[in-house]
N, C-alpha and C positions, 0 to 999 in steps of 0.2 A: 504493500500500500504506500502511496506517495506520502512522504513525511509531512507535507503541508496539510494533507487531509487529516492525518492523525492529530496534528496540533489543533486544527479547527474543531474536530470532534471533542477533544479534551477540553478546550476552552468553552465550548457550548454548554457543557455541564456546569460551568462556573458562572455563567451569565445569569442575571436576574430573569426570572420567568422561565428558565429552561430546566430548572430542577423539578423533582416530582411535585405534583400538584398538592396544594394545601388541602387539608381535610374539609369536606363539604358538610357544614353543620346541619343544613336542612336535610340532607340525605341521611346523616347519622341519626338525627332525631327521628325521622320516619322509620328507620331500621330498628332502633333500640327503645324508643320512648312512646311513639304514637299509639302503639297497640293498647297501652294502658292509659296514657294521659290525653289521648285524642289527637287527631291529625292537626288540629288548630289549637291544641292545648286546652280544650274545653272540658277535659276530664272523661272518665269512663270507669274502668276498674281502678285506675289511679285518680288521685285528686286533680282538679283543674289547676293548671299552671298559669293560664291566661286570665288572671284576676289582677286588676290594677293595684289593689291593695296588697296583694302578695308580692308582686314584682317591685312595688315601691319600697318594700322593706327587706326583700331577699337580696343579700349581697352576692357577688360573683363567687366569693369564697364559700358561701353556704351552698350554692348550686354545685360547685366543683366537688366539695366534700360529700354532698348527698349522693352524687353519681358514684363516687369512689366507695363510700361506706355502705350505701343502701340503708335499709331499715330491717335489721335482723329480726326474723320471726314475723314480719309483716309481709306486705306484698312486694315492696320495692326491693329489687335485688341490688347487689353491688356489681360494679363493672370494672373489675381489675384488669381485664384484657384490653381496655381502651388506652391508647397512648395519651400523654398529657395534651398533645396538640389536638387530639380528637375530642377530649373532654372540653377543652377551651372552645373548640368549634361549636359544640352543642350549646354551651353556655352563651356564646355570642349570638347564636341563632335565637335562643329564647329571649335574650336581652334585647333583640331587635324588635320584639313585638310591641313594647310600650314606647312612649316618647321620653319618659323621665330617665335620667341617668341612674346607674347602679349606686346604691348607698355604700358607704365605707364606714366601718365601725372600729372603735378603739378596741384593742385587745385587753384593756384593763377591766377587771371584774367589778361589777357594781356592788355597792354595800347596801344591804337591806336587812330587815328583821324577818328571818325565815319563819318564826312562830306566828307573827302577824300575817305573813304571806300565806301560811297554811290555812289560817282562819278565813282569809279572803278567798282562797282557792276553793275551799269546801262550800262557801256560800255562793260563789259566782261561776265557778269553772267546772266543778266535778260533775255536774249534770251531763255535760257533753263529753268532757275529756276523761271521765272515770274517776273514782275516788282515789286511785293511786296514779293517775295520769296515764292509764293504760290505753286510752283512746276509745273511739266508738266501735260498736260491733259492725263488722263488714268493711267495705272498702269503697273508696271513690265517691261517685255521685249516684243519686237515685235514678233508676230507670223504672222498670215495672215492678221492682222488688219492694216489699213493704219496708219503709224506713221512717224513723221519727224526724229526721232532718234531711235537707236536700244534699248536704255534703257531710260526710263522716268526719268527725273530729280526729286529728292525728294523735298518735301515742306520744306523749311528752316525756315519758320515762324510757323511751327506746334509746339504746346506746348509740345508734347511728345518728339519731336526731340530736342527742346531747352533745355528741362530738362535733357535729356540723354547725350548730347554731351558736351564735355569740350572744353574750348578755345584752349587747346593744340592739341586736335584732329582736330578741325577746321583748325588750322594753318598747321598741318601736311598734311591734305588733300589738302589744297591749294598749298603747296610747292611740293607735290608729283604728284598730278593729279590722274587719275584713268584710266589706260589702259583698253581698251575694252568697254569704254563708251565715250561720247562726252566731258567728263571732262578733260581739259588739266591742266598741271602744270602752275602756274602763271609765273614761270621762262621762260617757252616757249613763254609767251606773252610779255616778256621783263620787267616783274615786279620784285620787290625785296622783301626781307624779311620784311621790314617795311611796304610795301604795304599789305602783308599778315596780319600783326597786325591791319592795318587800316580796312581791309575787315572784320576781326573778330569783331572789335568794332562795325561796322555797322550791321553785322548779328545779334548781340545781341540786336539791337533795333527793330528787326522785331517782329511783333505781328500778329498772325492769327486772322481772323474775329471770332466773337462770332457765333458759329454754332447753328442754329435753328434746332436741331435734332428732328427726329420723337419721340414723347413722348408717354408714355403709351404702350399698347400692341395691335396694330391694329388687327382686326379680320383677320384671315388668308384667309378667303374666302368671296367673294362678292356673294350674293344670291338674286334672284328674283323669284317670282312665276308667271307663265304665265297664262293668261286667254284663251289661245288657246291650241289646241292639239299639239302633238310633231311635226308633219309634218309642220303645219302652223308656229309654233314658229321657227323652223329651217329656213324656207323660210324668215320669218321676220328678223332673225339674219343676213342672207346672204345679204339682202338688206341694212340693217343698217351698216354692215361691209364695203360693197362696197361704200356706201354713204360717208364714212369717209376716203376714199382713201387707204383702205387696200385691199390686194389681197387675195382671197380665195385660200388656199393651198389644202385642202382636207376635206372630211367628212368621218368619220369612226366610227365603233361601239367601245364602250369603252373597250370591251374585245377582240378586234381584235388581233389575234396572240396568244391569250390564249385559246380561245374556238376553237373547230373544225370548219373549214370553213362551213358556212351555218347554224351553230348552235349558232351564236352570239346572245346576248340579244338585240333585236331590239328596246327596250325601253330605251337604254342607248347609247347616241350618242355624239361624240366630233366634233366640228367645229374648224379647224385650219386656221389661217389667218395671214397676215404679211404686214407691211409697211416697205419696205427695206431701205428707207432713215432713218427712225427712228431706225431701227435695227442696221444699220451701226454706227450711232452716239452713241447709247447706248453701243455697244460692244467696241467702241474705248475708252469709259470711264472705263468700267469694263467688261472684257470678261466673268465673271461669270453669267452675265445676260443671256448668251446663254443657261444656264440650264433651263430657263423658257420660251424659245422661240422655235418655233414661238408661237404667241399668240393663245390661245385656250379657248373655252367655252364649257362646258359640259351640256348636257340636259338629265334629268332623268325623265321618265314618270312613275307614279304610279297610284294607284286607287284614290289618292287624287288630281291628276292633274300633271302638268309639272313644274319641278323646273329647273332653269337656274343658273349656277354658274361658277365662275372662281377664280383663285388665286387673292389675293389682292396685287397689286404691291407695296403698301406702306410698306409691310413687308420687301421688298428687302432692303430698306434703313436701317432698323433696323438690318437685318441679315448681311448685307455686310459692314456696317460701312464706307460708302463712301458718303460723303456729296454731291459730284458732281452728284450723281445719284438722289438726292432728287427731283429735278424739273422733271426729266424724269419719276420717279415713280409716282409723283403726276399727271402728264399728263396722264400716262397710266391708272391709277386708274379711272380718270374721263372719259376716252374713253370707258373703259370696262363698267362702270356704265351706261353711256349714251346709248351704244349699246344695253345692256340688258334691260334697261328700255323701250327704243323705241320698242324693239321686243316683249315685254310682256304686254304692255298696252292694 
């Protein structure tokens, strides 16, 4: 290769605009954030970000740390795989929504009376944020699910929140309130600036519970081998389902809608069923559970016999990062296993 060409190529990589493209904040937001916080930041499974009163008090450092730390045991995951430049690009994209500049807070801790702050919290804040700052039940904003408020109050005792938020941001939030949510300004409650300092002092004492998270990597599927043929196994499953207060929704071939009508594989069947009270409770905690509902069990018949299988609900806790789902997932796992074991013995 001509030496001049080599020099030109080498220099091209050093020239401005010729290096690798900067991260695209809009693209990264759509890829990592929009599914929960909404395409336009209007909320969904996650809380709405495009609230003027939120963006007016949320510092860039708070947004960066939230992306890095997440909210352990809640719905917001941490994103350790993103580079600093990618995190900054997401923050810059969110920051471009409002017209006001990002606030900057001092790192100096506020001085307040935590005991007085506790009394104020119990009187004015605990109804939404929980008696220990554990947050509201469920996630994000209200859709068709029954909710007491249009936006669920965040967990103030969450370690990710405590690490991300500054005293200055806490105080600014208390003084300003958050229009569009049940969060009032403390001034509208007849409180004063010193009361805000006292509340911040108390909030800093809140500690979340040690979360007994799902450990390891649960098997994604629960499997049983049946000692009966497919027809009898299906009948046994129906009886076991009804016996546990579930309602049978339908039975269909696994390839229904994919194969031509009448040409479905008769040896692959799915049984759909539901307990609507359980469904309502689970959806109120995390609407993403709807991706896996109604409950279903698949039966596969081969020359080696009949295999019965379902998803493993314990995987939901690991995938969804929502500790409030853990008990439901454990219960659902046991129900699936009991139903399939009873039907295949």
